[in-house]
Short mmCIF file of the C-alpha atoms (twelve columns), coordinates in Angstrom:
data_MODEL
# 
_entry.id   MODEL 
# 
loop_
_atom_site.group_PDB 
_atom_site.id 
_atom_site.type_symbol 
_atom_site.label_atom_id 
_atom_site.label_alt_id 
_atom_site.label_comp_id 
_atom_site.label_asym_id 
_atom_site.label_seq_id 
_atom_site.Cartn_x 
_atom_site.Cartn_y 
_atom_site.Cartn_z 
_atom_site.pdbx_PDB_model_num 
ATOM 1   C CA . MET A 1   139.112 124.616 73.855  1 
ATOM 2   C CA . SER A 2   136.867 125.610 76.713  1 
ATOM 3   C CA . GLY A 3   133.334 125.579 75.278  1 
ATOM 4   C CA . PHE A 4   131.864 127.416 78.287  1 
ATOM 5   C CA . SER A 5   130.362 130.875 78.624  1 
ATOM 6   C CA . LEU A 6   132.022 133.559 80.694  1 
ATOM 7   C CA . GLU A 7   128.986 133.695 82.984  1 
ATOM 8   C CA . TRP A 8   129.009 129.950 83.667  1 
ATOM 9   C CA . LEU A 9   132.737 129.891 84.363  1 
ATOM 10  C CA . ALA A 10  132.398 132.730 86.844  1 
ATOM 11  C CA . LEU A 11  129.451 131.037 88.535  1 
ATOM 12  C CA . ARG A 12  131.137 127.675 88.925  1 
ATOM 13  C CA . GLU A 13  134.629 128.850 89.976  1 
ATOM 14  C CA . PRO A 14  134.005 129.042 93.755  1 
ATOM 15  C CA . PHE A 15  132.454 125.576 93.695  1 
ATOM 16  C CA . ASP A 16  135.388 124.231 91.686  1 
ATOM 17  C CA . LEU A 17  137.792 125.764 94.189  1 
ATOM 18  C CA . ARG A 18  135.968 124.237 97.141  1 
ATOM 19  C CA . ALA A 19  135.785 120.834 95.426  1 
ATOM 20  C CA . ARG A 20  139.459 120.421 94.452  1 
ATOM 21  C CA . ASN A 21  140.898 117.376 96.162  1 
ATOM 22  C CA . ALA A 22  143.299 118.423 98.936  1 
ATOM 23  C CA . ASP A 23  145.420 115.256 98.783  1 
ATOM 24  C CA . VAL A 24  145.949 115.599 95.031  1 
ATOM 25  C CA . LEU A 25  146.836 119.270 95.476  1 
ATOM 26  C CA . ASP A 26  149.319 118.278 98.174  1 
ATOM 27  C CA . ALA A 27  150.930 115.868 95.710  1 
ATOM 28  C CA . VAL A 28  151.315 118.695 93.192  1 
ATOM 29  C CA . THR A 29  152.778 120.978 95.869  1 
ATOM 30  C CA . THR A 30  155.259 118.331 97.010  1 
ATOM 31  C CA . ALA A 31  156.411 117.598 93.470  1 
ATOM 32  C CA . ALA A 32  156.938 121.306 92.736  1 
ATOM 33  C CA . ALA A 33  158.720 122.079 96.000  1 
ATOM 34  C CA . GLY A 34  162.175 121.308 94.645  1 
ATOM 35  C CA . TYR A 35  161.964 123.835 91.810  1 
ATOM 36  C CA . PRO A 36  163.559 127.268 92.383  1 
ATOM 37  C CA . ALA A 37  161.234 128.457 89.605  1 
ATOM 38  C CA . ILE A 38  158.457 126.700 87.697  1 
ATOM 39  C CA . THR A 39  156.940 127.009 84.232  1 
ATOM 40  C CA . VAL A 40  153.303 125.935 83.956  1 
ATOM 41  C CA . VAL A 41  151.172 125.366 80.858  1 
ATOM 42  C CA . ASP A 42  147.437 125.494 81.561  1 
ATOM 43  C CA . LEU A 43  145.384 123.857 78.790  1 
ATOM 44  C CA . ALA A 44  141.853 125.112 78.049  1 
ATOM 45  C CA . CYS A 45  142.444 127.776 80.668  1 
ATOM 46  C CA . GLY A 46  139.117 129.568 80.321  1 
ATOM 47  C CA . THR A 47  139.393 132.686 82.473  1 
ATOM 48  C CA . GLY A 48  142.369 131.396 84.471  1 
ATOM 49  C CA . SER A 49  140.699 129.575 87.356  1 
ATOM 50  C CA . THR A 50  143.448 126.948 87.657  1 
ATOM 51  C CA . LEU A 51  146.090 129.637 88.015  1 
ATOM 52  C CA . ARG A 52  144.079 131.310 90.776  1 
ATOM 53  C CA . ALA A 53  143.482 127.982 92.509  1 
ATOM 54  C CA . ILE A 54  147.054 126.727 92.733  1 
ATOM 55  C CA . THR A 55  149.458 129.648 92.317  1 
ATOM 56  C CA . ALA A 56  149.950 130.002 96.084  1 
ATOM 57  C CA . ARG A 57  151.012 126.338 96.291  1 
ATOM 58  C CA . LEU A 58  153.868 126.675 93.791  1 
ATOM 59  C CA . PRO A 59  157.353 128.192 94.086  1 
ATOM 60  C CA . ALA A 60  157.324 131.977 94.241  1 
ATOM 61  C CA . ARG A 61  158.973 132.346 90.827  1 
ATOM 62  C CA . GLN A 62  156.398 131.218 88.283  1 
ATOM 63  C CA . SER A 63  155.921 131.501 84.537  1 
ATOM 64  C CA . TRP A 64  152.433 130.622 83.272  1 
ATOM 65  C CA . ARG A 65  151.344 129.976 79.690  1 
ATOM 66  C CA . LEU A 66  147.550 130.105 79.560  1 
ATOM 67  C CA . VAL A 67  146.224 128.313 76.483  1 
ATOM 68  C CA . ASP A 68  142.707 128.480 75.034  1 
ATOM 69  C CA . ASN A 69  141.082 128.896 71.627  1 
ATOM 70  C CA . ASP A 70  138.350 131.222 72.931  1 
ATOM 71  C CA . LEU A 71  139.768 134.713 72.545  1 
ATOM 72  C CA . SER A 72  137.032 136.299 74.658  1 
ATOM 73  C CA . LEU A 73  137.844 134.078 77.637  1 
ATOM 74  C CA . LEU A 74  141.577 134.311 77.036  1 
ATOM 75  C CA . ALA A 75  141.409 138.104 77.199  1 
ATOM 76  C CA . ARG A 76  140.110 137.774 80.765  1 
ATOM 77  C CA . ALA A 77  142.527 135.051 81.871  1 
ATOM 78  C CA . ALA A 78  145.611 137.127 82.654  1 
ATOM 79  C CA . PRO A 79  145.553 138.763 86.106  1 
ATOM 80  C CA . SER A 80  144.827 142.481 86.044  1 
ATOM 81  C CA . GLN A 81  147.499 143.156 88.666  1 
ATOM 82  C CA . PRO A 82  151.056 141.817 88.313  1 
ATOM 83  C CA . ILE A 83  152.539 139.769 91.129  1 
ATOM 84  C CA . SER A 84  156.246 139.924 91.871  1 
ATOM 85  C CA . GLY A 85  158.077 136.864 90.563  1 
ATOM 86  C CA . ARG A 86  155.182 135.670 88.383  1 
ATOM 87  C CA . THR A 87  154.764 136.140 84.635  1 
ATOM 88  C CA . VAL A 88  151.590 135.217 82.765  1 
ATOM 89  C CA . ASN A 89  151.238 134.927 78.994  1 
ATOM 90  C CA . THR A 90  148.039 134.070 77.130  1 
ATOM 91  C CA . ILE A 91  148.382 131.969 73.980  1 
ATOM 92  C CA . PRO A 92  145.561 131.283 71.490  1 
ATOM 93  C CA . ILE A 93  145.856 127.622 70.475  1 
ATOM 94  C CA . ASP A 94  143.196 125.076 69.543  1 
ATOM 95  C CA . ILE A 95  144.528 122.100 71.479  1 
ATOM 96  C CA . ALA A 96  142.204 119.736 69.618  1 
ATOM 97  C CA . HIS A 97  144.517 120.183 66.633  1 
ATOM 98  C CA . ASP A 98  147.725 121.811 67.906  1 
ATOM 99  C CA . LEU A 99  148.366 120.167 71.271  1 
ATOM 100 C CA . GLU A 100 152.075 119.772 70.585  1 
ATOM 101 C CA . ALA A 101 152.482 123.518 70.078  1 
ATOM 102 C CA . ALA A 102 151.028 124.101 73.532  1 
ATOM 103 C CA . LEU A 103 153.408 121.639 75.181  1 
ATOM 104 C CA . ASP A 104 156.616 122.551 73.344  1 
ATOM 105 C CA . GLY A 105 159.331 124.626 74.944  1 
ATOM 106 C CA . PRO A 106 160.422 124.784 78.580  1 
ATOM 107 C CA . VAL A 107 157.638 123.330 80.727  1 
ATOM 108 C CA . ASP A 108 157.722 121.901 84.269  1 
ATOM 109 C CA . LEU A 109 154.013 121.240 84.870  1 
ATOM 110 C CA . VAL A 110 150.889 120.834 82.730  1 
ATOM 111 C CA . THR A 111 147.549 121.740 84.282  1 
ATOM 112 C CA . THR A 112 143.954 121.620 83.139  1 
ATOM 113 C CA . SER A 113 140.514 121.724 84.729  1 
ATOM 114 C CA . ALA A 114 137.138 120.399 83.539  1 
ATOM 115 C CA . LEU A 115 138.645 119.250 80.239  1 
ATOM 116 C CA . LEU A 116 139.257 115.506 80.093  1 
ATOM 117 C CA . ASP A 117 135.586 114.474 80.018  1 
ATOM 118 C CA . LEU A 118 135.244 116.553 76.807  1 
ATOM 119 C CA . VAL A 119 138.050 114.854 74.874  1 
ATOM 120 C CA . SER A 120 138.095 111.692 72.788  1 
ATOM 121 C CA . ASP A 121 139.977 108.515 73.573  1 
ATOM 122 C CA . PRO A 122 142.516 109.088 70.730  1 
ATOM 123 C CA . TRP A 123 143.128 112.647 71.933  1 
ATOM 124 C CA . LEU A 124 143.669 111.458 75.502  1 
ATOM 125 C CA . THR A 125 146.187 108.886 74.280  1 
ATOM 126 C CA . ARG A 126 147.933 111.602 72.299  1 
ATOM 127 C CA . PHE A 127 147.983 113.888 75.360  1 
ATOM 128 C CA . ALA A 128 149.480 111.193 77.575  1 
ATOM 129 C CA . THR A 129 152.053 110.267 74.934  1 
ATOM 130 C CA . GLU A 130 153.111 113.852 74.240  1 
ATOM 131 C CA . SER A 131 153.402 114.498 77.968  1 
ATOM 132 C CA . ALA A 132 155.454 111.342 78.456  1 
ATOM 133 C CA . VAL A 133 157.981 112.045 75.697  1 
ATOM 134 C CA . ARG A 134 158.631 115.376 77.421  1 
ATOM 135 C CA . LEU A 135 158.534 113.823 80.932  1 
ATOM 136 C CA . LEU A 136 155.879 116.322 81.960  1 
ATOM 137 C CA . PRO A 137 153.807 115.917 85.133  1 
ATOM 138 C CA . VAL A 138 150.092 116.572 84.637  1 
ATOM 139 C CA . TYR A 139 147.556 117.963 87.114  1 
ATOM 140 C CA . ALA A 140 144.050 117.416 85.688  1 
ATOM 141 C CA . ALA A 141 141.249 118.553 87.979  1 
ATOM 142 C CA . LEU A 142 137.456 118.388 88.019  1 
ATOM 143 C CA . THR A 143 136.852 115.654 85.465  1 
ATOM 144 C CA . TYR A 144 133.156 114.728 85.507  1 
ATOM 145 C CA . ASP A 145 132.680 111.025 86.274  1 
ATOM 146 C CA . GLY A 146 128.967 110.470 85.629  1 
ATOM 147 C CA . ARG A 147 127.663 110.650 89.196  1 
ATOM 148 C CA . ILE A 148 124.844 113.084 89.957  1 
ATOM 149 C CA . THR A 149 122.576 112.677 92.979  1 
ATOM 150 C CA . PHE A 150 119.676 114.796 94.154  1 
ATOM 151 C CA . GLU A 151 117.896 115.391 97.413  1 
ATOM 152 C CA . PRO A 152 114.930 115.171 97.563  1 
ATOM 153 C CA . HIS A 153 114.754 112.226 95.195  1 
ATOM 154 C CA . HIS A 154 112.556 112.190 92.066  1 
ATOM 155 C CA . THR A 155 111.559 109.071 90.135  1 
ATOM 156 C CA . LEU A 156 113.059 110.478 86.911  1 
ATOM 157 C CA . ASP A 157 116.452 111.399 88.391  1 
ATOM 158 C CA . ALA A 158 118.216 108.263 87.150  1 
ATOM 159 C CA . ALA A 159 116.726 108.551 83.657  1 
ATOM 160 C CA . ILE A 160 117.766 112.203 83.382  1 
ATOM 161 C CA . VAL A 161 121.322 111.404 84.498  1 
ATOM 162 C CA . GLU A 162 121.510 108.498 82.048  1 
ATOM 163 C CA . ALA A 163 120.454 110.807 79.202  1 
ATOM 164 C CA . VAL A 164 122.959 113.459 80.304  1 
ATOM 165 C CA . ASN A 165 125.765 110.905 80.383  1 
ATOM 166 C CA . ARG A 166 124.871 109.782 76.861  1 
ATOM 167 C CA . HIS A 167 124.983 113.435 75.794  1 
ATOM 168 C CA . GLN A 168 128.413 113.787 77.403  1 
ATOM 169 C CA . ARG A 169 129.728 111.140 75.009  1 
ATOM 170 C CA . GLY A 170 128.951 113.346 71.990  1 
ATOM 171 C CA . ASP A 171 131.552 115.308 70.042  1 
ATOM 172 C CA . LYS A 172 132.746 118.323 72.051  1 
ATOM 173 C CA . GLY A 173 135.329 119.351 69.479  1 
ATOM 174 C CA . PHE A 174 137.808 116.494 69.908  1 
ATOM 175 C CA . GLY A 175 135.781 113.652 68.396  1 
ATOM 176 C CA . PRO A 176 133.393 111.403 70.389  1 
ATOM 177 C CA . ALA A 177 133.977 112.399 74.003  1 
ATOM 178 C CA . LEU A 178 134.929 110.038 76.809  1 
ATOM 179 C CA . GLY A 179 132.473 111.787 79.104  1 
ATOM 180 C CA . PRO A 180 132.048 109.893 82.392  1 
ATOM 181 C CA . LEU A 181 134.725 107.370 81.362  1 
ATOM 182 C CA . ALA A 182 137.462 109.976 81.110  1 
ATOM 183 C CA . ALA A 183 138.947 109.933 84.601  1 
ATOM 184 C CA . ALA A 184 139.403 106.153 84.686  1 
ATOM 185 C CA . ALA A 185 140.751 106.208 81.130  1 
ATOM 186 C CA . ALA A 186 143.284 108.905 82.025  1 
ATOM 187 C CA . VAL A 187 144.573 106.907 84.982  1 
ATOM 188 C CA . ARG A 188 145.002 103.845 82.746  1 
ATOM 189 C CA . GLU A 189 146.736 105.829 80.017  1 
ATOM 190 C CA . PHE A 190 149.271 107.448 82.317  1 
ATOM 191 C CA . GLU A 191 149.978 104.335 84.346  1 
ATOM 192 C CA . ALA A 192 150.493 102.349 81.136  1 
ATOM 193 C CA . ILE A 193 153.300 104.688 80.079  1 
ATOM 194 C CA . GLY A 194 155.121 104.590 83.393  1 
ATOM 195 C CA . TYR A 195 153.541 107.382 85.433  1 
ATOM 196 C CA . THR A 196 152.484 107.255 89.048  1 
ATOM 197 C CA . VAL A 197 149.006 108.676 89.544  1 
ATOM 198 C CA . ALA A 198 147.507 110.265 92.643  1 
ATOM 199 C CA . GLN A 199 143.754 110.601 92.335  1 
ATOM 200 C CA . GLY A 200 140.762 111.486 94.474  1 
ATOM 201 C CA . PRO A 201 137.189 112.747 94.332  1 
ATOM 202 C CA . SER A 202 136.480 116.429 93.810  1 
ATOM 203 C CA . ASP A 203 132.708 116.434 93.938  1 
ATOM 204 C CA . TRP A 204 130.622 119.546 93.775  1 
ATOM 205 C CA . LEU A 205 128.215 119.804 96.679  1 
ATOM 206 C CA . LEU A 206 125.499 122.286 95.775  1 
ATOM 207 C CA . GLU A 207 123.624 123.089 98.953  1 
ATOM 208 C CA . PRO A 208 120.164 124.634 99.460  1 
ATOM 209 C CA . GLN A 209 121.537 128.181 99.596  1 
ATOM 210 C CA . ASP A 210 123.307 127.706 96.221  1 
ATOM 211 C CA . ARG A 211 120.157 128.479 94.284  1 
ATOM 212 C CA . ARG A 212 121.613 130.262 91.288  1 
ATOM 213 C CA . ILE A 213 124.076 127.560 90.265  1 
ATOM 214 C CA . GLN A 214 121.508 124.856 90.971  1 
ATOM 215 C CA . THR A 215 119.029 126.583 88.673  1 
ATOM 216 C CA . GLU A 216 121.603 126.902 85.884  1 
ATOM 217 C CA . PHE A 217 122.795 123.347 86.371  1 
ATOM 218 C CA . ILE A 218 119.275 121.909 86.194  1 
ATOM 219 C CA . ALA A 219 118.632 123.899 83.011  1 
ATOM 220 C CA . GLY A 220 121.776 122.409 81.469  1 
ATOM 221 C CA . LEU A 221 120.782 118.875 82.418  1 
ATOM 222 C CA . ALA A 222 117.303 119.347 80.956  1 
ATOM 223 C CA . ALA A 223 118.709 120.734 77.702  1 
ATOM 224 C CA . ALA A 224 121.016 117.734 77.343  1 
ATOM 225 C CA . ALA A 225 118.209 115.293 78.110  1 
ATOM 226 C CA . ARG A 226 115.930 116.968 75.554  1 
ATOM 227 C CA . GLU A 227 118.650 116.772 72.918  1 
ATOM 228 C CA . ILE A 228 119.111 113.051 73.501  1 
ATOM 229 C CA . GLY A 229 115.366 112.566 73.163  1 
ATOM 230 C CA . SER A 230 115.086 109.361 75.188  1 
ATOM 231 C CA . LEU A 231 112.428 110.840 77.488  1 
ATOM 232 C CA . PRO A 232 109.082 112.425 76.606  1 
ATOM 233 C CA . LEU A 233 109.344 116.213 76.627  1 
ATOM 234 C CA . ALA A 234 106.503 116.424 79.140  1 
ATOM 235 C CA . ASP A 235 108.466 114.230 81.551  1 
ATOM 236 C CA . VAL A 236 111.558 116.425 81.274  1 
ATOM 237 C CA . ILE A 237 109.479 119.571 81.831  1 
ATOM 238 C CA . GLY A 238 107.763 118.012 84.840  1 
ATOM 239 C CA . TRP A 239 111.126 116.991 86.295  1 
ATOM 240 C CA . VAL A 240 112.495 120.532 85.868  1 
ATOM 241 C CA . GLU A 241 109.424 122.075 87.475  1 
ATOM 242 C CA . ARG A 242 109.683 119.760 90.484  1 
ATOM 243 C CA . ARG A 243 113.392 120.458 90.847  1 
ATOM 244 C CA . HIS A 244 112.728 124.206 90.704  1 
ATOM 245 C CA . ASP A 245 110.140 123.812 93.456  1 
ATOM 246 C CA . HIS A 246 112.784 122.201 95.674  1 
ATOM 247 C CA . ILE A 247 115.330 124.916 94.832  1 
ATOM 248 C CA . THR A 248 113.016 127.845 95.527  1 
ATOM 249 C CA . SER A 249 111.768 126.304 98.767  1 
ATOM 250 C CA . GLY A 250 115.362 125.869 99.989  1 
ATOM 251 C CA . HIS A 251 115.278 122.060 100.156 1 
ATOM 252 C CA . SER A 252 117.474 121.084 97.193  1 
ATOM 253 C CA . THR A 253 120.921 119.491 97.451  1 
ATOM 254 C CA . ILE A 254 122.850 118.241 94.416  1 
ATOM 255 C CA . ARG A 255 126.123 116.319 94.356  1 
ATOM 256 C CA . VAL A 256 128.064 116.148 91.091  1 
ATOM 257 C CA . GLY A 257 130.890 113.631 90.848  1 
ATOM 258 C CA . HIS A 258 134.327 114.747 89.692  1 
ATOM 259 C CA . VAL A 259 137.815 113.292 89.941  1 
ATOM 260 C CA . ASP A 260 141.182 115.052 90.296  1 
ATOM 261 C CA . LEU A 261 144.446 113.408 89.326  1 
ATOM 262 C CA . PHE A 262 148.134 114.182 89.359  1 
ATOM 263 C CA . ALA A 263 150.186 112.036 86.986  1 
ATOM 264 C CA . ARG A 264 153.942 112.143 87.446  1 
ATOM 265 C CA . PRO A 265 156.621 110.369 85.407  1 
ATOM 266 C CA . ILE A 266 158.637 107.932 87.466  1 
ATOM 267 C CA . GLY A 267 161.883 108.975 85.773  1 
ATOM 268 C CA . THR A 268 163.561 112.314 86.467  1 
ATOM 269 C CA . ARG A 269 163.767 115.065 83.912  1 
# 
């Protein structure tokens, strides 16, 4: 499942693309280079941003299965113009319950973006296990790792981030979410079952000119902090107002920590 609005996915896509870790992408490209053709399953595909991000790095003959449970997003995921040698099929599956159905059949690579921090520890174990029994390599990008920093600094920044990270551990449809613990947990899970894992940071850097996404991001942080309720509402409102002042004056920079990983079975398929 994606759990994100169409507008937010469109807004964040260029920042996701810029943030993707080049070394991890190179590892994916190298692993795929020996395939004359490749079949990719993209879990929680949203509007297809992973396909757009990596299709040029894969063999020319590609078959994509884009999986999501949000029919509105899925309807926008397939490219409007066909590309020679590439087929794209959209498949409505709720991977919280029917993960195996998404992974069954001929598959050479599993991809996902901005998903693992939403899933529970049991689901992550299940994902790693089901990938391993099929000897499937996994490229999982843009997993939030709990780091958010702001310039200029505000005395409530740390408290807001702490509340947000608590909110991230709530149920996002898979049971209690791993949130900021997800990237490290995924590395442990895959290494424990005999995978090699390439990993690296894929932080968003939201610069002063990126006012629209900063404004939306701050609103999301404030909503999460209010829901947790660990801070007085007046403090949260004051923090938002000060952050908006920095954004509108062109002085705000925000870094959001993410991790990319590519997990590859040591054995050959």
